[in-house]
C-alpha positions as CSV (number, residue, x, y, z in Angstrom):
1,X,-19.9,-21.1,17.9
2,X,-17.1,-18.8,19.0
3,X,-17.4,-18.0,22.7
4,X,-15.7,-16.1,25.4
5,X,-14.6,-18.3,28.3
6,X,-13.5,-15.7,30.9
7,X,-13.6,-12.0,31.4
8,X,-11.8,-9.4,33.4
9,X,-13.5,-6.7,35.5
10,X,-12.9,-3.4,33.7
11,X,-13.2,-2.2,30.1
12,X,-9.9,-0.4,29.9
13,X,-7.7,-3.5,30.9
14,X,-10.3,-6.2,30.4
15,X,-8.9,-9.6,29.6
16,X,-10.9,-12.2,27.7
17,X,-10.2,-15.8,27.0
18,X,-11.4,-16.3,23.4
19,X,-11.9,-19.1,20.9
20,X,-10.6,-17.5,17.7
21,X,-12.8,-17.7,14.6
22,X,-12.0,-16.9,11.0
23,X,-9.8,-14.1,9.7
24,X,-11.6,-11.0,8.5
25,X,-10.3,-8.5,6.0
26,X,-8.0,-5.9,7.8
27,X,-5.8,-8.3,9.8
28,X,-8.3,-9.2,12.5
29,X,-9.7,-12.6,13.5
30,X,-13.4,-12.7,14.6
31,X,-14.4,-13.9,18.1
32,X,-17.5,-13.4,20.3
33,X,-18.0,-12.5,23.9
34,X,-21.5,-12.7,25.3
35,X,-22.9,-12.3,21.7
36,X,-20.7,-9.3,20.9
37,X,-18.3,-9.4,18.0
38,X,-14.7,-8.9,18.9
39,X,-12.0,-8.2,16.3
40,X,-8.8,-9.8,17.6
41,X,-5.4,-8.9,16.2
42,X,-2.3,-11.1,16.4
43,X,-4.3,-14.3,16.5
44,X,-4.7,-17.2,14.1
45,X,-8.0,-18.9,13.3
46,X,-8.5,-22.0,15.6
47,X,-6.4,-20.7,18.5
48,X,-7.5,-20.1,22.1
49,X,-6.0,-16.9,23.4
50,X,-6.1,-14.4,26.2
51,X,-6.7,-11.0,24.7
52,X,-6.7,-7.5,26.2
53,X,-9.6,-5.3,25.1
54,X,-8.3,-2.1,23.5
55,X,-11.5,-0.5,22.2
56,X,-14.9,-1.1,23.8
57,X,-18.1,0.5,25.1
58,X,-21.6,-0.6,26.1
59,X,-23.1,0.8,22.9
60,X,-20.3,-0.3,20.5
61,X,-21.3,-2.6,17.7
62,X,-18.0,-4.5,18.2
63,X,-14.9,-4.4,20.4
64,X,-11.2,-4.7,19.5
65,X,-8.6,-6.7,21.3
66,X,-4.9,-7.7,21.1
67,X,-3.6,-11.1,22.0
68,X,-1.4,-11.1,25.0
69,X,-1.1,-14.8,25.7
70,X,-1.6,-17.9,23.5
71,X,-3.3,-20.8,25.4
72,X,-3.7,-23.2,22.5
73,X,-1.5,-22.3,19.6
74,X,-2.1,-23.0,15.9
75,X,0.3,-25.3,14.1
76,X,1.0,-22.3,11.9
77,X,2.2,-19.9,14.6
78,X,5.9,-19.0,14.5
79,X,8.1,-16.6,16.5
80,X,7.3,-13.2,15.2
81,X,9.7,-12.0,12.5
82,X,10.0,-8.5,14.1
83,X,10.5,-8.1,17.9
84,X,8.9,-4.6,18.0
85,X,5.8,-5.9,16.2
86,X,5.4,-9.0,18.4
87,X,2.2,-8.4,20.5
88,X,3.2,-11.1,23.1
89,X,6.7,-9.6,23.7
90,X,5.2,-6.1,23.7
91,X,2.8,-7.0,26.4
92,X,5.6,-8.4,28.6
93,X,7.5,-5.1,28.2
94,X,4.3,-3.1,29.0
95,X,4.1,-1.3,25.6
96,X,2.1,-1.6,22.4
97,X,3.4,-3.5,19.3
98,X,4.5,-1.4,16.3
99,X,2.1,-1.7,13.4
100,X,2.9,-2.8,9.9
101,X,3.6,-6.5,10.3
102,X,0.3,-7.8,11.6
103,X,0.8,-11.3,10.0
104,X,4.4,-11.7,11.1
105,X,3.4,-14.4,13.6
106,X,2.0,-16.7,10.9
107,X,4.1,-19.0,8.7
108,X,4.5,-17.7,5.2
109,X,2.5,-20.4,3.4
110,X,-0.4,-20.1,5.9
111,X,-0.4,-16.4,5.4
112,X,-1.3,-17.0,1.8
113,X,-3.9,-19.5,2.7
114,X,-5.6,-17.0,5.0
115,X,-5.4,-14.2,2.4
116,X,-7.0,-16.5,-0.1
117,X,-9.9,-17.3,2.3
118,X,-10.3,-13.5,3.0
119,X,-10.3,-12.7,-0.7
120,X,-12.8,-15.4,-1.5
121,X,-15.1,-14.5,1.4
122,X,-15.0,-10.7,0.6
123,X,-15.8,-11.3,-3.1
124,X,-18.8,-13.4,-2.1
125,X,-20.0,-11.2,0.7
126,X,-19.7,-7.8,-1.1
127,X,-19.9,-8.8,-4.7
128,X,-22.1,-11.8,-4.5
129,X,-19.5,-13.6,-6.6
130,X,-18.9,-17.3,-6.0
131,X,-15.6,-18.3,-7.5
132,X,-16.5,-22.0,-7.7
133,X,-19.3,-21.0,-10.2
134,X,-16.8,-19.3,-12.6
135,X,-14.7,-20.7,-15.4
136,X,-11.3,-19.0,-15.0
137,X,-8.5,-19.4,-17.5
138,X,-5.8,-20.0,-14.9
139,X,-7.9,-21.7,-12.2
140,X,-6.1,-24.4,-10.3
141,X,-7.4,-28.0,-10.3
142,X,-8.9,-27.7,-6.9
143,X,-11.0,-24.7,-7.9
144,X,-9.7,-22.5,-5.1
145,X,-7.9,-19.2,-5.1
146,X,-4.2,-19.6,-4.5
147,X,-2.2,-16.5,-3.5
148,X,1.0,-16.4,-5.5
149,X,4.3,-15.8,-3.7
150,X,6.5,-13.4,-5.7
151,X,9.4,-13.2,-3.3
152,X,12.6,-15.2,-2.8
153,X,12.2,-18.7,-1.3
154,X,12.8,-19.0,2.4
155,X,12.9,-15.3,2.9
156,X,10.2,-15.3,5.6
157,X,8.6,-12.4,3.9
158,X,11.5,-10.0,4.8
159,X,13.4,-7.3,2.9
160,X,10.8,-6.6,0.1
161,X,9.8,-3.0,0.7
162,X,11.5,-0.5,-1.5
163,X,9.6,2.4,0.0
164,X,9.0,3.0,3.7
165,X,7.6,6.0,5.5
166,X,8.8,6.8,9.1
167,X,7.6,9.2,11.7
168,X,10.1,11.3,13.7
169,X,9.8,11.5,17.4
170,X,10.8,14.4,19.7
171,X,14.4,13.1,19.8
172,X,14.7,13.1,16.0
173,X,14.7,9.3,15.8
174,X,13.0,7.4,12.9
175,X,9.9,5.8,14.4
176,X,6.6,4.0,13.7
177,X,3.2,3.9,15.3
178,X,1.3,1.1,16.9
179,X,-2.1,0.2,15.4
180,X,-4.7,3.0,16.0
181,X,-2.3,5.1,18.0
182,X,-0.4,8.3,17.4
183,X,2.5,7.4,19.8
184,X,5.9,6.8,18.3
185,X,8.2,3.9,18.9
186,X,12.0,4.2,18.2
187,X,13.4,2.0,15.5
188,X,16.8,0.5,14.9
189,X,15.8,-1.1,11.6
190,X,12.8,-2.1,9.6
191,X,13.1,-5.8,8.6
192,X,10.4,-5.6,5.9
193,X,12.4,-3.0,4.1
194,X,15.1,-4.1,1.6
195,X,18.5,-4.6,3.1
196,X,20.0,-1.3,2.0
197,X,17.3,0.5,4.0
198,X,17.1,-2.0,7.0
199,X,20.8,-2.1,7.5
200,X,21.5,1.6,6.9
201,X,22.8,4.2,9.4
202,X,19.6,6.3,9.0
203,X,18.2,4.8,12.2
204,X,21.0,6.4,14.1
205,X,20.5,9.8,12.4
206,X,19.1,12.9,14.0
207,X,16.1,14.1,12.0
208,X,15.0,16.8,14.5
209,X,12.8,19.3,12.7
210,X,11.2,16.8,10.4
211,X,7.7,15.3,10.7
212,X,8.1,12.3,8.4
213,X,10.8,10.7,6.4
214,X,10.1,8.6,3.3
215,X,13.0,6.4,2.3
216,X,13.2,5.1,-1.3
217,X,15.5,2.3,-2.7
218,X,14.9,2.4,-6.4
219,X,14.8,-1.1,-7.8
220,X,15.3,-2.5,-4.3
221,X,18.9,-1.3,-3.8
222,X,21.1,1.8,-3.1
223,X,21.6,4.6,-3.8
224,X,18.8,5.7,-1.4
225,X,16.6,8.8,-1.7
226,X,15.0,10.6,1.2
227,X,11.9,12.7,1.0
228,X,11.8,14.7,4.3
229,X,8.5,16.3,5.3
230,X,8.6,19.3,7.6
231,X,7.0,22.6,8.5
232,X,9.1,25.4,7.1
233,X,9.4,27.3,10.4
234,X,10.3,24.2,12.4
235,X,12.8,23.1,9.8
236,X,14.5,26.5,9.9
237,X,14.5,26.5,13.7
238,X,16.1,23.1,14.0
239,X,18.7,23.5,11.2
240,X,17.2,20.6,9.4
241,X,19.1,21.1,6.1
242,X,22.4,20.9,7.9
243,X,21.3,17.8,9.9
244,X,20.3,16.0,6.6
245,X,23.7,16.7,5.0
246,X,25.4,15.3,8.1
247,X,23.3,12.2,7.9
248,X,24.3,11.8,4.2
249,X,28.0,12.1,5.2
250,X,27.5,9.3,7.7
251,X,25.5,7.1,5.4
252,X,27.0,7.2,1.9
253,X,24.1,5.1,0.5
254,X,22.0,8.3,0.5
255,X,22.6,10.2,-2.7
256,X,19.3,12.2,-3.0
257,X,17.5,14.3,-0.4
258,X,14.3,16.2,-1.2
259,X,12.9,18.5,1.5
260,X,9.1,18.8,1.3
261,X,8.4,22.1,3.2
262,X,4.9,23.0,4.3
263,X,4.0,26.6,5.0
264,X,0.6,28.0,6.1
265,X,-1.7,28.9,3.3
266,X,-2.8,32.4,4.4
267,X,-5.9,32.3,2.1
268,X,-7.3,29.4,4.1
269,X,-5.6,29.7,7.5
270,X,-8.9,30.6,9.1
271,X,-10.3,27.2,8.3
272,X,-8.2,24.9,10.4
273,X,-10.4,21.8,9.9
274,X,-10.8,22.1,6.1
275,X,-9.1,20.7,3.1
276,X,-5.8,19.0,2.7
277,X,-2.2,19.9,2.0
278,X,-1.8,21.2,-1.6
279,X,1.5,20.3,-3.2
280,X,3.1,22.5,-5.8
281,X,2.3,19.9,-8.5
282,X,-1.4,20.1,-7.7
283,X,-1.8,16.8,-5.9
284,X,-3.6,16.8,-2.6
285,X,-2.6,14.9,0.5
286,X,-5.2,14.5,3.2
287,X,-4.7,15.8,6.7
288,X,-6.2,13.4,9.3
289,X,-7.1,14.6,12.8
290,X,-7.3,11.2,14.5
291,X,-7.8,10.8,18.3
292,X,-4.8,10.0,20.4
293,X,-4.2,6.3,21.1
294,X,-4.0,4.7,24.5
295,X,-0.4,3.4,24.3
296,X,1.2,2.4,27.5
297,X,4.8,2.3,28.8
298,X,7.8,3.3,26.8
299,X,6.3,4.7,23.6
300,X,7.5,8.2,23.0
301,X,6.3,11.1,20.8
302,X,3.6,13.6,20.5
303,X,0.0,13.4,19.3
304,X,-1.0,14.7,16.0
305,X,-2.8,18.0,16.2
306,X,-5.1,19.7,13.8
307,X,-3.2,21.8,11.2
308,X,-4.2,24.5,8.8
309,X,-4.0,23.7,5.1
310,X,-0.5,24.1,3.8
311,X,1.3,24.6,0.6
312,X,4.1,22.1,0.1
313,X,7.2,23.1,-1.8
314,X,10.0,20.7,-2.7
315,X,13.6,21.7,-2.3
316,X,16.6,19.7,-3.4
317,X,19.1,19.3,-0.5
318,X,21.3,16.7,-2.2
319,X,21.5,15.0,-5.6
320,X,18.8,15.4,-8.3
321,X,15.1,15.6,-8.5
322,X,14.4,12.1,-9.8
323,X,15.4,8.5,-9.1
324,X,15.5,5.7,-11.8
325,X,13.1,2.8,-11.4
326,X,13.8,-0.2,-13.7
327,X,11.1,-1.3,-16.1
328,X,10.3,-5.0,-16.7
329,X,9.6,-4.2,-20.4
330,X,11.8,-1.5,-22.0
331,X,10.3,1.3,-24.0
332,X,11.3,1.5,-27.7
333,X,11.9,5.0,-29.1
334,X,11.3,6.1,-32.6
335,X,15.0,6.3,-33.3
336,X,15.7,2.6,-32.5
337,X,16.8,3.1,-28.9
338,X,15.3,1.6,-25.7
339,X,14.7,3.1,-22.3
340,X,14.9,0.5,-19.5
341,X,14.2,2.9,-16.6
342,X,11.6,5.5,-15.8
343,X,12.7,8.8,-14.2
344,X,10.5,9.2,-11.2
345,X,10.2,11.8,-8.4
346,X,10.9,9.9,-5.2
347,X,7.6,11.1,-3.7
348,X,5.7,9.7,-6.7
349,X,3.9,6.4,-6.7
350,X,5.6,3.2,-7.6
351,X,5.0,-0.4,-6.5
352,X,6.7,-1.0,-3.2
353,X,7.6,-4.8,-3.4
354,X,10.9,-5.1,-5.1
355,X,9.5,-7.8,-7.4
356,X,6.0,-6.3,-7.9
357,X,6.6,-4.5,-11.3
358,X,7.9,-7.7,-12.9
359,X,5.2,-9.9,-11.3
360,X,2.3,-7.7,-12.2
361,X,3.5,-7.1,-15.8
362,X,4.0,-10.9,-16.3
363,X,0.5,-11.6,-14.9
364,X,-1.1,-9.1,-17.1
365,X,0.8,-10.3,-20.1
366,X,-0.4,-13.8,-19.6
367,X,-4.0,-12.7,-19.3
368,X,-4.5,-9.9,-21.8
369,X,-3.4,-11.3,-25.2
370,X,-2.4,-7.9,-26.6
371,X,-0.9,-7.9,-30.1
372,X,0.6,-5.6,-32.7
373,X,-1.8,-2.9,-33.9
374,X,-4.1,-3.1,-30.9
375,X,-5.3,0.0,-29.0
376,X,-4.9,0.0,-25.2
377,X,-6.0,2.6,-22.6
378,X,-4.1,2.6,-19.3
379,X,-6.1,4.4,-16.6
380,X,-4.6,5.5,-13.3
381,X,-1.3,4.9,-15.2
382,X,1.1,6.5,-12.7
383,X,4.5,6.9,-14.2
384,X,3.8,4.4,-16.9
385,X,4.7,0.9,-15.7
386,X,1.8,-0.8,-17.6
387,X,1.9,1.8,-20.4
388,X,5.4,0.6,-21.2
389,X,4.2,-3.0,-21.4
390,X,1.3,-2.0,-23.7
391,X,3.6,0.1,-25.9
392,X,5.9,-2.9,-26.4
393,X,3.1,-5.3,-27.2
394,X,1.1,-3.0,-29.5
395,X,4.2,-1.8,-31.4
396,X,4.4,1.2,-33.7
397,X,1.2,0.3,-35.5
398,X,-0.8,0.3,-32.2
399,X,-2.1,3.1,-30.0
400,X,-1.7,3.5,-26.2
401,X,-3.5,6.1,-24.1
402,X,-1.9,6.7,-20.6
403,X,-4.0,8.7,-18.1
404,X,-2.8,9.9,-14.7
405,X,-4.1,12.8,-12.5
406,X,-1.0,13.3,-10.4
407,X,1.1,15.9,-12.2
408,X,4.5,14.6,-11.0
409,X,3.9,11.0,-12.0
410,X,2.4,12.1,-15.3
411,X,5.5,14.2,-16.0
412,X,7.6,11.1,-15.5
413,X,5.5,9.3,-18.1
414,X,5.8,12.2,-20.5
415,X,9.5,12.1,-20.3
416,X,9.6,8.3,-20.6
417,X,7.4,8.2,-23.7
418,X,8.4,11.5,-25.4
419,X,10.0,9.7,-28.3
420,X,7.5,6.8,-28.5
421,X,5.0,8.1,-31.1
422,X,2.2,5.7,-30.5
423,X,1.8,6.6,-26.8
424,X,-0.3,9.6,-25.8
425,X,0.0,10.8,-22.2
426,X,-2.9,12.7,-20.6
427,X,-2.6,14.5,-17.3
428,X,-6.2,14.4,-16.0
429,X,-8.5,12.6,-13.7
430,X,-9.8,9.4,-15.3
431,X,-13.4,10.7,-15.0
432,X,-12.5,13.5,-17.5
433,X,-11.3,11.2,-20.3
434,X,-14.1,8.6,-20.3
435,X,-15.4,9.9,-23.6
436,X,-12.0,9.2,-25.2
437,X,-12.1,5.5,-24.4
438,X,-14.0,4.4,-27.5
439,X,-12.2,2.3,-30.0
440,X,-9.8,0.6,-27.6
441,X,-9.4,-3.2,-27.6
442,X,-8.2,-3.3,-24.0
443,X,-8.8,-1.0,-21.1
444,X,-6.5,-1.4,-18.0
445,X,-7.4,0.1,-14.7
446,X,-5.3,0.2,-11.6
447,X,-7.4,2.5,-9.3
448,X,-6.5,3.7,-5.8
449,X,-7.7,1.8,-2.7
450,X,-11.3,3.2,-3.0
451,X,-11.7,1.5,-6.4
452,X,-12.8,2.9,-9.7
453,X,-16.4,3.6,-8.7
454,X,-19.7,3.6,-10.7
455,X,-18.9,6.6,-12.9
456,X,-15.6,5.1,-14.2
457,X,-17.1,1.6,-14.5
458,X,-20.0,3.1,-16.5
459,X,-17.6,5.0,-18.8
460,X,-15.5,1.9,-19.4
461,X,-18.6,-0.1,-20.1
462,X,-19.8,2.6,-22.6
463,X,-16.5,2.5,-24.4
464,X,-17.4,-1.0,-25.7
465,X,-13.9,-2.5,-25.3
466,X,-13.7,-6.3,-25.6
467,X,-11.5,-6.8,-22.6
468,X,-10.8,-5.1,-19.3
469,X,-7.9,-5.8,-16.9
470,X,-8.5,-4.6,-13.3
471,X,-5.6,-4.4,-10.9
472,X,-6.6,-3.9,-7.3
473,X,-4.9,-3.6,-3.9
474,X,-8.2,-3.7,-2.0
475,X,-10.6,-6.8,-2.1
476,X,-13.6,-4.9,-0.9
477,X,-13.6,-2.2,-3.6
478,X,-12.7,-4.7,-6.2
479,X,-15.7,-6.8,-5.2
480,X,-18.0,-3.8,-5.6
481,X,-16.7,-2.8,-9.0
482,X,-16.7,-6.5,-10.2
483,X,-20.3,-6.8,-9.1
484,X,-21.1,-3.7,-11.2
485,X,-19.3,-5.1,-14.2
486,X,-21.0,-8.4,-14.0
487,X,-24.4,-6.7,-13.8
488,X,-23.5,-4.8,-17.0
489,X,-22.9,-8.1,-18.9
490,X,-19.2,-8.6,-18.4
491,X,-17.7,-12.0,-17.6
492,X,-14.9,-12.6,-15.1
493,X,-12.6,-14.7,-17.3
494,X,-9.4,-14.8,-15.2
495,X,-8.2,-13.9,-11.8
496,X,-4.8,-14.1,-9.9
497,X,-4.0,-12.9,-6.4
498,X,-0.4,-11.9,-5.7
499,X,1.3,-11.7,-2.3
500,X,2.9,-8.3,-2.8
501,X,2.8,-7.4,0.9
502,X,4.2,-10.3,3.0
503,X,3.6,-10.3,6.8
504,X,0.7,-7.9,6.3
505,X,-3.0,-8.5,5.6
506,X,-2.7,-6.7,2.2
507,X,-2.8,-8.4,-1.2
508,X,-3.0,-7.5,-4.9
509,X,-5.3,-9.0,-7.5
510,X,-5.3,-8.9,-11.2
511,X,-8.6,-9.8,-13.0
512,X,-9.6,-10.1,-16.7
513,X,-13.2,-9.2,-17.7
514,X,-14.5,-10.0,-21.1
515,X,-17.7,-9.7,-23.1
């Protein structure tokens, strides 16, 4: 049994000595104190740690805590790969650790073991699915799930992110937040980002007037693109456009800058707590009004405040409107040419691990057995990564339907496939095209974190396809949808879990269902 060995005297700075139990989904280990569950970050199962309580209350169902001292260390603990994200060093310096690398203190191989255990337990707890009872096409000899490393050997899980979003503090410095806090910590680099981002001069730039800066390295390398988010009035006041051009002069790797300007929507300005920001292309981005965190010490910044809904307009400050992302499988056109890249707006969705597109396409290709003349439906298709693979495999005698709701990503797909006659691109929510899924041999879904849901699963089931490939970045929602599919008579025929997010708790799974 997991127990607490010692307690402090107050809730706000209470220190507990805990025996650390198993890892739970979300990056926390589970421990107990006087019968109460405590979710402990920056621990490893089997350790004994001293942890500072960060979230508690007499009526709370569970508490949260951060490790501040390791009394009995796991054999799999290493020196954290990022100083600012190291909870032990942060405690010594009287501040909070920056978020985004919550597994950075665990050796690479053990990270994947822990993720496999979390995935297996989540599938069993939510979906009622016991993997040892299944016959999977690519199951290892030991019958366990093995999370596949897709990065370079001996990389320590560094330099894989091709897309990173940064906050901007009151001094105009690129920053990130601690977990469950709105404080901002200055950055001088971001070691999970590819080298062309991590080693760039952007971290010395003055972004005063911006709220957020998204940095994109297409294909994992320069030239870089920036999407700079700001309120129109504040951007004008701070001279943000001129600042951005000066940053590009200092850092020649930056060739594209898009300014995403938000202005108050007068029609809805009297409803400050309603809705989200509406982009010009019709996509919605949620506005979250979280409570202020309890960061200590040298973190700097300002809390998020409720904002009225805004209309977002994109303005090109430097370069063009798109970046070029390489495709693992080129797209053949009707006149015998091939397109090896997709033109993508930098704010559009693309896989963030530099090797993710190739790893995912390879995994799907091994599972799906698609041939010439087949019909494939690619749902939640984005800019067409998997559509391109399907188009190549089905050939001119096949049919491919590519469905994406976000207008910007769908526009990229339309441009990519404009001369590929057997591909049809639909800009619509998946729920609106369920009646068009009949007659497809394979349906591929890659839903957002919330999963496909009962309506989409029901529509896929009614389409009477023989095979379904489900790509997921969230074990819990995958488990719910998989449970629904199995109840409808589908069989889980193959499953692979990929480590597309090293040094974090996230993972990606690819599953094949048949009937």
